[in-house]
C-alpha positions in Angstrom: 210.4 97.6 28.3 214.1 98.1 27.8 216.4 98.7 30.8 219.0 101.4 30.7 222.7 100.4 30.9 222.8 101.8 34.5 219.9 99.6 35.6 221.4 96.6 34.0 224.7 97.1 35.7 222.9 97.7 39.1 220.9 94.4 38.6 224.1 92.5 37.8 225.9 93.9 40.8 223.0 92.9 43.1 223.0 89.4 41.6 226.8 89.1 42.3 226.4 90.5 45.9 223.5 88.2 46.8 224.6 85.0 45.0 226.7 83.8 48.0 223.6 84.1 50.3 221.6 81.9 47.9 224.4 79.3 47.7 224.7 79.3 51.5 221.3 77.8 51.8 221.7 74.9 49.5 220.7 72.4 52.2 224.1 70.7 52.3 224.5 71.3 56.1 221.3 69.5 56.9 220.4 70.1 60.6 224.0 71.1 61.3 223.3 74.6 60.1 225.0 76.7 62.7 223.6 80.0 61.5 223.7 83.1 63.8 220.9 83.1 66.3 218.9 86.2 67.0 220.3 88.9 69.3 218.1 87.8 72.2 219.2 84.2 72.1 222.8 85.1 71.6 222.6 87.2 74.7 220.9 84.4 76.6 223.5 81.8 75.7 226.7 83.8 75.6 227.2 83.7 79.3 227.2 79.9 79.2 229.8 79.4 76.5 232.9 81.5 77.4 235.3 78.6 78.0 235.9 75.2 76.6 237.8 72.9 78.9 239.0 69.6 77.4 241.0 66.6 78.6 244.8 67.1 78.4 245.1 64.0 76.2 242.6 63.9 73.4 241.6 61.1 71.1 240.4 61.7 67.6 236.9 61.4 68.8 237.3 64.0 71.5 239.0 66.3 69.0 236.0 65.9 66.7 233.6 66.8 69.6 235.7 69.9 70.4 235.8 70.9 66.8 232.0 70.6 66.5 231.5 72.7 69.7 233.7 75.4 68.4 232.1 75.3 65.0 228.6 75.3 66.4 229.0 77.9 69.2 231.1 80.2 66.9 228.5 80.0 64.2 225.4 80.6 66.4 226.8 83.0 68.9 229.4 84.8 66.8 232.2 84.0 69.3 234.2 80.8 69.8 234.8 79.8 73.5 238.3 80.2 74.7 240.2 76.9 75.2 241.3 76.3 78.8 243.0 73.5 80.7 240.7 74.0 83.7 237.6 75.8 84.7 238.6 79.4 85.7 235.5 81.5 85.1 231.7 81.3 84.9 230.3 80.1 81.6 232.7 77.2 81.1 231.9 74.0 79.2 233.7 71.1 80.7 234.0 68.0 78.5 235.5 64.7 79.6 235.2 61.2 81.2 236.1 60.3 84.8 239.2 58.7 83.4 240.4 61.7 81.3 239.3 64.5 83.6 239.9 64.8 87.4 237.3 67.6 87.5 234.7 65.3 86.0 235.7 62.4 88.3 235.2 64.7 91.3 231.6 65.5 90.4 230.5 61.8 91.0 228.0 62.0 88.1 225.5 59.1 87.5 227.4 57.5 84.7 227.6 53.9 85.9 224.4 52.7 84.2 225.0 54.3 80.8 225.3 52.1 77.7 228.2 52.8 75.2 227.7 56.2 73.8 225.6 57.4 76.7 226.2 60.8 78.2 225.1 63.3 81.0 224.8 67.0 80.5 224.4 68.9 83.7 224.8 72.4 85.1 227.1 72.4 88.0 229.5 74.4 90.1 233.2 73.5 89.3 235.9 75.3 91.3 233.2 77.8 92.3 232.2 78.7 88.8 229.0 78.1 86.9 229.8 75.3 84.4 228.0 73.1 81.8 229.3 69.6 82.2 229.3 67.1 79.3 230.4 63.8 80.7 230.4 60.2 79.6 232.2 56.9 80.2 233.6 56.8 76.7 234.7 59.4 74.1 231.9 58.6 71.8 229.4 59.7 74.5 231.3 63.0 74.6 230.7 63.4 70.9 227.0 62.6 71.2 226.7 64.9 74.2 228.3 67.7 72.3 225.8 67.4 69.4 223.0 67.3 71.9 224.2 70.5 73.6 224.4 72.3 70.3 220.9 71.1 69.5 219.7 72.8 72.7 221.0 76.1 71.3 219.7 75.5 67.8 216.2 74.8 69.1 216.1 77.7 71.6 216.0 75.4 74.7 217.0 76.5 78.2 220.6 75.7 79.1 220.8 77.4 82.5 219.8 74.4 84.7 220.5 71.4 82.5 220.1 67.8 83.7 220.0 65.6 80.6 220.8 61.9 80.5 220.9 59.8 77.4 221.7 56.1 77.0 221.2 54.4 73.6 218.6 51.7 73.8 219.9 49.8 70.8 223.5 48.8 70.2 223.8 48.8 66.4 222.2 51.7 64.6 223.0 51.3 61.0 222.4 52.7 57.5 222.2 50.2 54.7 223.5 51.6 51.4 222.5 50.0 48.1 225.5 51.4 46.3 227.2 49.4 43.5 230.9 49.4 42.7 230.2 51.3 39.4 228.7 54.2 41.6 225.2 53.4 40.5 222.6 53.1 43.3 219.9 50.5 43.1 216.5 52.2 43.5 218.5 55.3 44.2 217.0 58.8 43.4 219.8 61.1 44.5 222.5 60.7 41.9 225.6 58.7 41.9 227.0 56.9 45.0 228.8 59.1 47.4 231.6 56.5 47.5 234.1 57.4 44.7 235.4 53.8 44.3 237.7 54.7 41.4 239.6 57.4 43.4 239.6 55.5 46.7 241.7 54.8 48.7 244.0 57.7 47.7 241.5 60.5 47.4 239.2 60.9 50.4 236.4 63.3 49.5 235.7 65.9 52.3 232.0 64.9 52.0 232.9 61.6 53.7 233.7 63.5 56.9 230.4 65.5 56.6 228.6 62.2 56.1 230.2 60.9 59.3 229.4 64.1 61.2 225.7 64.1 60.2 225.3 60.4 61.1 227.1 60.8 64.5 224.9 63.8 65.3 221.9 61.4 65.4 223.6 58.4 67.0 224.1 56.3 63.9 227.2 54.1 64.5 227.5 51.8 61.5 227.2 51.8 57.7 226.9 49.0 55.2 228.8 50.4 52.2 227.5 48.3 49.4 224.3 46.8 47.9 222.8 43.7 49.4 222.6 42.4 45.9 226.4 42.3 46.3 229.3 41.7 43.9 232.0 39.4 45.1 234.6 42.0 44.0 233.8 44.0 47.1 235.6 41.3 49.1 238.8 41.5 47.0 242.0 43.1 48.4 241.5 46.1 46.1 238.1 47.0 47.5 239.0 46.1 51.0 241.6 48.8 50.9 239.0 51.2 49.7 236.6 50.3 52.5 239.5 50.7 54.9 240.1 54.3 53.7 236.4 55.1 54.5 236.7 53.4 57.8 239.6 55.6 58.7 237.5 58.7 58.0 234.5 57.4 59.9 236.3 56.0 63.0 236.6 59.3 64.9 232.8 59.6 64.7 232.1 56.2 66.1 230.9 54.7 62.8 231.9 51.2 61.9 232.1 49.9 58.4 230.2 46.7 57.3 230.0 45.0 54.0 227.3 43.1 52.1 228.8 39.6 51.3 227.8 37.6 48.3 227.3 34.0 49.5 229.1 32.3 46.5 232.2 34.6 46.7 234.4 31.5 47.4 233.5 30.3 43.9 233.6 33.7 42.1 236.8 35.1 43.5 238.2 32.2 45.5 238.6 29.5 42.9 236.5 26.9 44.7 233.9 24.8 43.0 231.3 25.1 45.8 230.0 27.5 48.4 228.4 24.8 50.6 228.5 26.2 54.2 229.4 22.8 55.6 232.3 22.2 53.2 235.6 22.6 55.2 237.3 24.3 52.3 234.6 26.9 52.1 234.6 27.5 55.8 238.4 28.0 55.7 238.1 30.4 52.8 235.7 32.6 54.8 238.0 32.4 57.9 240.9 33.6 55.8 238.8 36.3 54.2 237.7 37.6 57.6 241.3 37.6 58.8 242.3 39.7 55.8 239.5 42.2 56.3 240.3 42.7 60.0 244.0 43.2 59.2 242.9 46.2 57.1 239.9 47.3 59.2 240.5 46.3 62.9 237.0 47.6 63.9 235.2 46.1 61.0 231.5 45.5 62.0 230.7 42.4 60.0 228.6 41.1 57.1 225.1 41.8 55.9 223.8 38.9 53.8 220.9 38.5 51.4 220.7 34.8 50.5 218.2 32.7 48.5 216.0 35.7 47.7 215.3 37.2 44.4 217.8 35.0 42.7 220.7 35.6 45.1 222.8 32.5 45.9 222.6 31.0 49.4 222.8 27.9 51.5 219.6 26.4 50.2 221.4 25.9 46.9 223.2 23.0 48.7 220.3 21.7 50.7 221.4 23.7 53.8 219.4 26.0 56.0 219.7 29.7 56.6 221.1 28.9 60.0 223.9 26.8 58.4 224.9 29.7 56.1 224.7 32.3 58.8 226.6 30.2 61.3 229.4 29.5 58.9 230.0 33.3 58.5 229.6 33.9 62.2 232.4 31.4 62.9 234.7 33.3 60.6 233.9 36.6 62.3 233.6 35.5 65.9 237.4 35.7 66.8 237.3 39.3 65.8 234.0 40.4 67.5 232.1 40.8 64.2 228.5 40.0 63.6 226.4 38.6 60.8 223.2 40.4 59.9 221.2 37.8 58.0 218.2 39.3 56.1 214.9 37.6 56.6 213.6 39.1 53.3 213.3 35.9 51.3 210.9 35.0 48.5 211.2 33.1 45.2 208.7 33.0 42.4 208.7 29.2 42.4 207.8 28.9 46.1 204.1 27.7 46.4 203.6 29.6 49.6 202.0 33.0 49.7 204.7 35.6 49.5 203.7 37.2 52.8 204.2 33.8 54.5 207.6 32.7 53.0 209.9 34.4 55.5 207.8 33.1 58.5 207.7 29.6 57.1 211.5 29.5 56.5 212.8 31.1 59.7 210.3 30.2 62.4 211.5 26.6 62.5 215.1 27.8 62.9 214.4 29.8 66.1 217.3 29.1 68.5 219.6 27.6 65.9 221.6 30.7 65.1 225.1 31.4 66.5 225.4 34.1 69.3 226.8 36.7 66.9 224.0 36.3 64.3 221.1 38.7 64.2 218.2 38.4 61.8 217.4 41.6 60.0 213.6 41.8 59.5 211.7 44.3 57.4 208.8 46.2 59.1 206.2 44.2 57.1 206.1 40.8 55.4 205.8 42.1 51.9 208.3 44.7 50.8 208.3 48.2 52.3 204.7 48.9 51.1 203.1 52.3 52.1 200.8 50.4 54.4 201.2 46.8 55.6 201.0 45.0 59.0 204.0 44.3 61.1 206.1 41.3 60.2 204.9 38.2 62.0 208.5 37.1 62.8 208.7 39.8 65.5 206.3 37.8 67.6 207.6 34.3 66.6 211.3 34.0 67.4 211.9 34.5 71.1 215.2 32.6 71.0 216.8 34.6 68.2 217.9 38.3 68.2 216.0 40.3 65.6 216.8 43.8 64.2 214.3 46.0 62.4 214.9 47.1 58.8 213.0 50.1 57.5 213.2 52.0 54.3 214.4 55.6 54.3 214.5 56.0 50.5 211.1 56.2 48.8 211.1 53.2 46.6 207.3 52.8 46.9 206.4 56.4 47.9 206.9 58.4 44.8 210.6 57.7 44.0 211.6 61.0 45.7 209.6 63.1 43.3 207.6 64.6 46.2 208.1 64.9 49.9 207.0 62.1 52.2 207.9 62.2 55.9 208.3 58.7 57.4 208.7 59.4 61.1 205.1 58.4 62.0 205.5 55.1 60.0 208.7 54.2 62.0 207.0 55.1 65.3 203.9 53.1 64.4 205.9 50.0 63.7 208.0 50.3 66.9 204.9 50.8 69.0 203.1 47.8 67.4 202.1 45.1 69.9 203.3 41.6 69.0 200.9 40.1 71.6 203.8 37.9 73.0 203.7 39.3 76.5 204.4 37.2 79.6 200.6 37.3 80.3 199.9 36.0 76.8 197.6 39.0 76.1 197.9 42.0 73.8 198.6 44.4 76.7 201.1 46.6 74.9 204.1 45.3 76.8 205.5 43.2 74.0 206.1 45.9 71.3 208.4 45.6 68.3 210.6 48.1 70.1 210.9 45.8 73.1 211.9 42.9 70.7 214.6 44.8 68.9 216.1 46.5 72.0 216.4 43.1 73.7 214.3 43.9 76.7 211.5 41.5 75.9 213.6 38.3 75.5 216.9 39.4 77.1 218.8 39.5 73.8 222.5 40.5 74.1 222.7 41.5 70.4 220.4 44.4 69.3 220.1 46.5 66.2 218.1 48.7 63.8 218.8 49.5 60.2 217.5 52.1 57.7 217.9 51.7 54.0 219.4 55.0 52.9 220.2 55.4 49.2 221.3 59.0 49.2 223.9 60.1 46.7 225.7 63.1 45.2 222.6 65.1 44.4 222.1 67.3 47.4 218.4 68.2 47.7 216.9 64.7 47.3 219.7 63.2 49.4 219.1 65.8 52.1 215.4 64.9 52.3 216.4 61.3 52.7 218.8 62.3 55.4 216.0 64.0 57.3 214.1 60.7 57.3 217.3 59.1 58.6 217.1 61.6 61.5 213.5 60.6 62.2 214.6 56.9 62.3 217.2 57.5 64.9 215.6 60.2 67.1 212.6 58.0 67.8 214.8 55.2 69.2 217.8 57.0 70.8 217.0 57.1 74.5 213.2 57.0 74.4 212.9 60.6 75.4 212.2 62.0 71.9 209.3 61.4 69.6 209.1 62.0 65.9 207.2 65.2 66.4 210.3 66.9 67.6 211.5 67.0 64.0 208.3 68.1 62.5 207.8 71.1 64.8 211.5 71.9 64.9 212.1 71.1 68.6 
């Protein structure tokens, strides 16, 4: 059938008119889609978001929180709240800490026991007006609380009588990128690396800010920029400057930058003939390198290290232990407050032990020998992110050493991102697994993996969790991986949310 010229023109016009609507739903916004709510919900919420009252002096983090509230409320309700210096009408949103806001201080809210990044959201009367209060001890808590308030609106939850308290159970909540300096991504299925190393530090892609927003919205506070199979070049002055540019973008969102460190970097870029961790010259080189990094990135988080595994160099090349290697780096970072995340994923083809036993056999004898700013990063199972495997035995074997959980967000063994797999139940299963190392000596459910990594079982001061996220510049596949990132964080934020909240949209 042949169309008339008029019909063809009409079809073309319709395509032009509706094309923006199609583009608007490309998935880029992830769960930060502040689309207009239905009329009923707009009417319900409008009376609670008429004013936005902020501290007189605002840090970059508070400014980010305010911008997010304006963006979210304006998008969902069709009207941006008026900015005010103090509460003067019903429907105000009051944001601040006791130090930055006298009105917050006067409310005497239960903030004393909150961890860094914790917050309280409470409906209250302020100066005789009905007010939603978002309060915290630090500005990062205000940002997290702002995202949580917007989530209430997005998910059609009541906001009239709010009394929400959130306090992160784990200190370091990281993404591990396997991005290479040539922008390839090892085992990556979402295009090139998001980090445009060639144009950094001068050009800062706006997507870096959106990356930081998305991560902050689910409480992630650190990112390892480069592949654990690291290149020494990432520690040169040129690449430190590039990492510093990313750190500047991420800082308002509470995200620290970490780097994977290649163990023999003193030889490859430092001109030394050894990387022996007990060699004074090697130790001095790492101290100087740490000083250099912190001059460029004052809040640098520290190093992630893969050593003596799959051909990577490490302390065993010199007859030294993993503790010797980790403690050398820890000494270099310690004056600056940095940490070493030493991976317990170790195996070699010439090791006579069963592969599933190698990490246990190498690390168990070293329990208690690591420096205070070292944490062992342990995969959920003893093999390598298999679709089904038991929990890693190290979680029940090292009571004197802080352990952090490493899970995989990318789908290396689950279809290479060619089909959808949701990993929230896997994460929750691992976290709830019983190590049977309770005070009673029985498998009574009190010594879970979660209690190991949040420090409550053994009283660890250093706590962490990491997800291997290998997203890239291709939106759709990267967005599905980002959803799995959300599942990872939501299950362990303050213990109040389960992975089902994502599945059913709550």
